N, CA, C and O of each residue as an XYZ file, in Angstrom:
496
protein
N      28.941     60.345    -18.423
C      28.873     59.091    -19.150
C      29.889     59.122    -20.291
O      30.082     60.146    -20.946
N      30.524     57.991    -20.509
C      31.588     57.926    -21.499
C      31.065     57.961    -22.924
O      31.781     58.398    -23.825
N      29.841     57.515    -23.155
C      29.329     57.450    -24.521
C      28.407     58.608    -24.867
O      27.633     58.520    -25.821
N      28.481     59.700    -24.098
C      27.671     60.896    -24.390
C      28.565     62.116    -24.410
O      29.698     62.085    -23.930
N      28.042     63.181    -24.967
C      28.747     64.461    -24.963
C      27.829     65.546    -24.409
O      26.616     65.518    -24.618
N      28.425     66.500    -23.702
C      27.677     67.599    -23.103
C      27.986     68.859    -23.911
O      29.094     69.010    -24.425
N      27.028     69.745    -24.022
C      27.190     70.957    -24.803
C      27.710     72.111    -23.950
O      27.375     72.229    -22.771
N      28.518     72.944    -24.552
C      29.076     74.156    -23.944
C      28.405     75.335    -24.605
O      28.404     75.431    -25.832
N      27.830     76.240    -23.824
C      27.122     77.380    -24.412
C      28.001     78.619    -24.533
O      27.509     79.698    -24.866
N      29.259     78.477    -24.274
C      30.176     79.609    -24.346
C      30.560     80.119    -22.975
O      31.585     80.784    -22.827
N      29.762     79.821    -21.978
C      30.055     80.272    -20.619
C      30.086     79.092    -19.652
O      30.975     79.005    -18.806
N      29.116     78.181    -19.775
C      29.018     77.033    -18.877
C      28.572     75.808    -19.656
O      28.073     75.906    -20.777
N      28.765     74.654    -19.037
C      28.263     73.414    -19.626
C      26.755     73.353    -19.387
O      26.281     73.636    -18.286
N      26.012     72.984    -20.420
C      24.557     72.906    -20.295
C      24.145     71.542    -19.764
O      24.982     70.655    -19.591
N      22.875     71.381    -19.511
C      22.331     70.101    -19.067
C      22.012     69.184    -20.253
O      21.653     68.023    -20.060
N      22.141     69.698    -21.468
C      21.822     68.921    -22.671
C      22.969     67.967    -22.993
O      24.136     68.358    -23.028
N      22.606     66.711    -23.225
C      23.596     65.698    -23.613
C      23.127     65.020    -24.892
O      21.939     65.013    -25.213
N      24.071     64.459    -25.603
C      23.771     63.733    -26.843
C      24.725     62.550    -26.938
O      25.806     62.576    -26.350
N      24.335     61.516    -27.671
C      25.255     60.388    -27.853
C      26.487     60.834    -28.618
O      26.432     61.750    -29.439
N      27.601     60.169    -28.334
C      28.848     60.469    -29.041
C      28.693     60.133    -30.516
O      28.091     59.120    -30.871
N      29.223     60.962    -31.346
C      29.239     60.694    -32.782
C      30.662     60.401    -33.181
O      31.595     60.655    -32.419
N      30.831     59.878    -34.352
C      32.169     59.560    -34.836
C      32.300     58.068    -35.031
O      31.340     57.304    -34.924
N      33.508     57.691    -35.317
C      33.784     56.303    -35.641
C      33.876     55.467    -34.367
O      34.640     55.802    -33.462
N      33.115     54.395    -34.288
C      33.227     53.532    -33.112
C      34.572     52.817    -33.082
O      35.245     52.700    -34.105
N      34.950     52.348    -31.922
C      36.239     51.668    -31.754
C      36.335     50.421    -32.619
O      37.426     50.074    -33.071
N      35.220     49.738    -32.861
C      35.262     48.515    -33.658
C      35.637     48.786    -35.106
O      36.173     47.897    -35.769
N      35.376     49.979    -35.618
C      35.733     50.296    -36.996
C      37.244     50.341    -37.164
O      37.764     49.878    -38.179
N      37.957     50.889    -36.188
C      39.413     50.921    -36.295
C      39.986     49.516    -36.152
O      40.990     49.197    -36.790
N      39.374     48.678    -35.334
C      39.801     47.288    -35.207
C      39.569     46.543    -36.510
O      40.403     45.739    -36.929
N      38.451     46.805    -37.145
C      38.143     46.181    -38.426
C      39.165     46.583    -39.480
O      39.603     45.750    -40.272
N      39.544     47.852    -39.492
C      40.547     48.330    -40.440
C      41.889     47.667    -40.175
O      42.605     47.310    -41.111
N      42.228     47.503    -38.911
C      43.475     46.848    -38.544
C      43.466     45.380    -38.975
O      44.460     44.882    -39.504
N      42.335     44.681    -38.747
C      42.211     43.295    -39.184
C      42.335     43.189    -40.690
O      42.971     42.265    -41.197
N      41.738     44.121    -41.406
C      41.797     44.128    -42.859
C      43.243     44.232    -43.344
O      43.646     43.539    -44.279
N      44.005     45.094    -42.708
C      45.402     45.249    -43.095
C      46.208     43.988    -42.793
O      47.077     43.604    -43.576
N      45.925     43.346    -41.665
C      46.627     42.112    -41.315
C      46.295     41.012    -42.319
O      47.189     40.304    -42.784
N      45.008     40.865    -42.656
C      44.609     39.853    -43.640
C      45.269     40.116    -44.986
O      45.771     39.194    -45.628
N      45.267     41.376    -45.410
C      45.859     41.719    -46.700
C      47.355     41.401    -46.689
O      47.886     40.873    -47.665
N      48.029     41.722    -45.592
C      49.456     41.426    -45.483
C      49.709     39.925    -45.516
O      50.639     39.473    -46.184
N      48.898     39.146    -44.806
C      49.052     37.686    -44.812
C      48.853     37.102    -46.204
O      49.633     36.264    -46.655
N      47.805     37.550    -46.877
C      47.509     37.024    -48.215
C      48.627     37.381    -49.192
O      49.094     36.521    -49.939
N      49.058     38.642    -49.191
C      50.096     39.059    -50.143
C      51.447     38.411    -49.833
O      52.177     38.036    -50.750
N      51.779     38.279    -48.558
C      53.041     37.635    -48.187
C      53.028     36.155    -48.565
O      53.990     35.651    -49.143
N      51.940     35.464    -48.240
C      51.823     34.064    -48.615
C      51.855     33.864    -50.118
O      52.456     32.913    -50.618
N      51.208     34.761    -50.826
C      51.207     34.685    -52.290
C      52.611     34.866    -52.845
O      53.032     34.124    -53.732
N      53.339     35.855    -52.324
C      54.694     36.118    -52.824
C      55.640     34.959    -52.505
O      56.355     34.481    -53.385
N      55.644     34.513    -51.264
C      56.554     33.426    -50.866
C      56.215     32.137    -51.616
O      57.106     31.460    -52.130
N      54.939     31.805    -51.676
C      54.535     30.592    -52.377
C      54.876     30.620    -53.853
O      55.340     29.625    -54.410
N      54.647     31.756    -54.484
C      54.942     31.883    -55.915
C      56.438     31.750    -56.176
O      56.850     31.072    -57.118
N      57.247     32.392    -55.348
C      58.703     32.290    -55.517
C      59.151     30.841    -55.354
O      59.960     30.348    -56.140
N      58.632     30.164    -54.342
C      59.013     28.761    -54.133
C      58.554     27.872    -55.288
O      59.275     26.963    -55.698
N      57.361     28.133    -55.808
C      56.827     27.301    -56.890
C      57.548     27.535    -58.212
O      57.559     26.656    -59.073
N      58.146     28.704    -58.381
C      58.793     29.044    -59.645
C      60.286     28.715    -59.663
O      60.970     29.016    -60.641
N      60.801     28.100    -58.595
C      62.209     27.725    -58.576
C      62.475     26.657    -59.621
O      61.579     25.930    -60.049
N      63.729     26.589    -60.013
C      64.075     25.530    -60.954
C      64.142     24.199    -60.214
O      64.299     24.164    -58.994
N      64.027     23.142    -60.941
C      64.069     21.795    -60.360
C      65.032     20.955    -61.185
O      65.238     21.205    -62.372
N      65.609     19.969    -60.546
C      66.523     19.079    -61.262
C      66.097     17.640    -61.030
O      65.234     17.352    -60.201
N      66.715     16.755    -61.775
C      66.407     15.338    -61.605
C      66.781     14.857    -60.208
O      66.150     13.948    -59.668
N      67.799     15.464    -59.629
C      68.249     15.040    -58.299
C      67.367     15.600    -57.186
O      67.052     14.895    -56.227
N      66.977     16.846    -57.310
C      66.222     17.481    -56.217
C      64.723     17.260    -56.340
O      64.019     17.265    -55.330
N      64.225     17.070    -57.535
C      62.784     16.906    -57.733
C      62.034     18.216    -57.519
O      62.629     19.294    -57.527
N      60.748     18.112    -57.331
C      59.913     19.318    -57.235
C      59.244     19.452    -55.872
O      58.213     20.116    -55.759
N      59.800     18.842    -54.848
C      59.197     18.893    -53.516
C      58.995     20.301    -52.994
O      57.913     20.635    -52.512
N      60.040     21.144    -53.086
C      59.902     22.517    -52.591
C      58.956     23.323    -53.485
O      58.297     24.252    -53.019
N      58.893     22.969    -54.751
C      57.955     23.651    -55.650
C      56.517     23.372    -55.228
O      55.678     24.272    -55.213
N      56.239     22.106    -54.882
C      54.891     21.754    -54.439
C      54.561     22.423    -53.106
O      53.410     22.785    -52.861
N      55.563     22.588    -52.248
C      55.348     23.319    -50.998
C      54.947     24.762    -51.302
O      54.060     25.318    -50.653
N      55.598     25.355    -52.281
C      55.246     26.713    -52.699
C      53.817     26.796    -53.207
O      53.092     27.743    -52.903
N      53.419     25.791    -53.986
C      52.036     25.752    -54.479
C      51.068     25.677    -53.302
O      50.044     26.359    -53.293
N      51.391     24.857    -52.318
C      50.517     24.733    -51.144
C      50.396     26.059    -50.406
O      49.311     26.414    -49.944
N      51.494     26.790    -50.290
C      51.460     28.083    -49.588
C      50.619     29.091    -50.350
O      49.797     29.787    -49.754
N      50.811     29.180    -51.660
C      50.059     30.177    -52.434
C      48.577     29.797    -52.530
O      47.717     30.678    -52.564
N      48.276     28.514    -52.574
C      46.874     28.081    -52.567
C      46.241     28.401    -51.210
O      45.086     28.824    -51.147
N      46.993     28.201    -50.130
C      46.479     28.557    -48.798
C      46.200     30.058    -48.707
O      45.209     30.471    -48.104
N      47.060     30.862    -49.298
C      46.837     32.313    -49.308
C      45.578     32.661    -50.106
O      44.817     33.543    -49.711
N      45.360     31.969    -51.226
C      44.160     32.213    -52.028
C      42.899     31.783    -51.279
O      41.862     32.439    -51.376
N      42.989     30.694    -50.543
C      41.841     30.242    -49.744
C      41.551     31.245    -48.628
O      40.393     31.576    -48.371
N      42.606     31.725    -47.968
C      42.418     32.754    -46.937
C      41.760     33.988    -47.543
O      40.864     34.580    -46.940
N      42.202     34.370    -48.726
C      41.614     35.538    -49.400
C      40.131     35.321    -49.661
O      39.342     36.264    -49.597
N      39.761     34.116    -49.947
C      38.340     33.802    -50.175
C      37.530     33.930    -48.891
O      36.416     34.454    -48.903
N      38.092     33.449    -47.784
C      37.367     33.492    -46.525
C      37.248     34.898    -45.945
O      36.280     35.197    -45.245
N      38.210     35.756    -46.224
C      38.167     37.127    -45.681
C      37.853     38.133    -46.793
O      38.286     39.284    -46.735
N      37.112     37.700    -47.782
C      36.864     38.520    -48.964
C      36.229     39.864    -48.657
O      36.439     40.820    -49.403
N      35.452     39.968    -47.573
C      34.835     41.254    -47.240
C      35.807     42.187    -46.529
O      35.509     43.367    -46.341
N      36.958     41.673    -46.135
C      37.929     42.474    -45.385
C      39.084     42.983    -46.238
O      39.846     43.842    -45.794
N      39.223     42.470    -47.444
C      40.352     42.877    -48.282
C      39.846     43.323    -49.652
O      38.758     42.926    -50.070
N      40.627     44.143    -50.353
C      40.218     44.593    -51.685
C      40.162     43.444    -52.691
O      40.850     42.434    -52.540
N      39.357     43.612    -53.687
C      39.178     42.570    -54.708
C      40.482     42.269    -55.450
O      40.734     41.118    -55.807
N      41.309     43.286    -55.684
C      42.539     43.051    -56.437
C      43.471     42.086    -55.692
O      44.223     41.347    -56.328
N      43.432     42.084    -54.365
C      44.274     41.165    -53.596
C      43.821     39.728    -53.829
O      44.645     38.827    -53.989
N      42.505     39.520    -53.848
C      41.977     38.180    -54.116
C      42.340     37.724    -55.525
O      42.712     36.570    -55.734
N      42.232     38.620    -56.471
C      42.547     38.285    -57.864
C      44.018     37.915    -58.012
O      44.351     36.935    -58.679
N      44.901     38.701    -57.387
C      46.337     38.411    -57.453
C      46.630     37.047    -56.835
O      47.409     36.271    -57.387
N      46.015     36.752    -55.701
C      46.245     35.472    -55.027
C      45.774     34.304    -55.892
O      46.463     33.289    -55.996
N      44.621     34.443    -56.502
C      44.081     33.360    -57.338
C      44.933     33.165    -58.588
O      45.244     32.032    -58.953
N      45.312     34.255    -59.244
C      46.146     34.140    -60.443
C      47.516     33.545    -60.120
O      48.046     32.743    -60.889
N      48.083     33.935    -58.990
C      49.378     33.387    -58.579
C      49.256     31.893    -58.282
O      50.150     31.115    -58.618
N      48.162     31.498    -57.658
C      47.947     30.075    -57.367
C      47.849     29.275    -58.663
O      48.454     28.210    -58.785
N      47.091     29.784    -59.624
C      46.947     29.085    -60.901
C      48.269     29.013    -61.661
O      48.610     27.970    -62.220
N      49.014     30.121    -61.683
C      50.300     30.144    -62.382
C      51.301     29.206    -61.710
O      52.056     28.509    -62.387
N      51.304     29.190    -60.391
C      52.224     28.315    -59.657
C      51.910     26.847    -59.923
O      52.810     26.045    -60.172
N      50.648     26.509    -59.870
C      50.237     25.134    -60.135
C      50.603     24.718    -61.559
O      51.133     23.628    -61.774
N      50.321     25.583    -62.524
C      50.656     25.278    -63.919
C      52.161     25.103    -64.089
O      52.599     24.217    -64.823
N      52.951     25.927    -63.427
C      54.405     25.825    -63.546
C      54.918     24.511    -62.986
O      55.763     23.866    -63.606
N      54.423     24.102    -61.826
C      54.917     22.865    -61.218
C      54.462     21.649    -62.028
O      55.214     20.683    -62.158
N      53.285     21.682    -62.557
C      52.840     20.582    -63.433
C      53.739     20.502    -64.669
O      54.112     19.408    -65.094
N      54.086     21.649    -65.245
C      54.996     21.686    -66.388
C      56.360     21.103    -66.003
O      56.930     20.298    -66.740
N      56.879     21.523    -64.831
C      58.177     20.998    -64.380
C      58.133     19.486    -64.192
O      59.055     18.775    -64.592
N      57.059     19.005    -63.581
C      56.912     17.552    -63.383
C      56.928     16.821    -64.718
O      57.580     15.786    -64.857
N      56.218     17.355    -65.688
C      56.166     16.739    -67.020
C      57.551     16.734    -67.664
O      57.965     15.725    -68.236
N      58.267     17.849    -67.574
C      59.607     17.928    -68.160
C      60.577     16.956    -67.475
O      61.391     16.310    -68.135
N      60.477     16.862    -66.142
C      61.343     15.921    -65.428
C      61.020     14.484    -65.805
O      61.930     13.669    -65.960
N      59.756     14.163    -65.954
C      59.370     12.810    -66.385
C      59.944     12.503    -67.763
O      60.440     11.402    -67.998
N      59.877     13.478    -68.678
C      60.438     13.284    -70.024
C      61.940     13.051    -69.961
O      62.460     12.185    -70.665
N      62.645     13.810    -69.127
C      64.097     13.645    -69.000
C      64.448     12.291    -68.376
O      65.403     11.640    -68.800
N      63.686     11.873    -67.382
C      63.928     10.572    -66.757
C      63.735      9.436    -67.773
O      64.515      8.485    -67.826
N      62.686      9.565    -68.565
C      62.425      8.552    -69.590
C      63.537      8.546    -70.632
O      63.976      7.486    -71.078
N      63.986      9.730    -71.012
C      65.064      9.848    -71.992
C      66.340      9.188    -71.443
O      67.031      8.478    -72.174
N      66.646      9.414    -70.192
C      67.848      8.839    -69.587
C      67.694      7.319    -69.469
O      68.635      6.576    -69.747
N      66.522      6.864    -69.062
C      66.321      5.401    -68.943
C      66.404      4.720    -70.312
O      66.815      3.562    -70.385
N      66.035      5.390    -71.379
C      66.145      4.824    -72.721
C      67.602      4.770    -73.202
O      67.950      3.979    -74.079
N      68.442      5.624    -72.611
C      69.862      5.623    -72.994
C      70.587      4.413    -72.435
O      71.571      3.955    -73.016
N      70.112      3.892    -71.317
C      70.745      2.751    -70.653
C      69.769      1.593    -70.559
O      69.099      1.418    -69.542
N      69.689      0.796    -71.632
C      68.708     -0.305    -71.631
C      69.006     -1.414    -70.680
O      68.249     -2.381    -70.602
């Protein structure tokens, strides 16, 4: 039987059998899934944060910045759903990056609005 082990008495195999001990196959799969989730969350967090922190101009606007916010928020949401599969520090990093990215893009939007208003006041 594949899930049992037979004992060796030093000369011959005995009739005594016992269930296999050790790590079941599902534990290694769980570890592999955990690593994949952690990689997805950290990669999404990094890419989203970089996109959200780019500079913006009056001509280009903040479209790509908002895309970055969406990516990092999606990574934080994924971290929430797989919270039992990844370390707590990964979830914390994802959440902090999402908050920082959102705050940065809101700041950029406000600054661009101020510049647009300033320019429109120059040309009545």
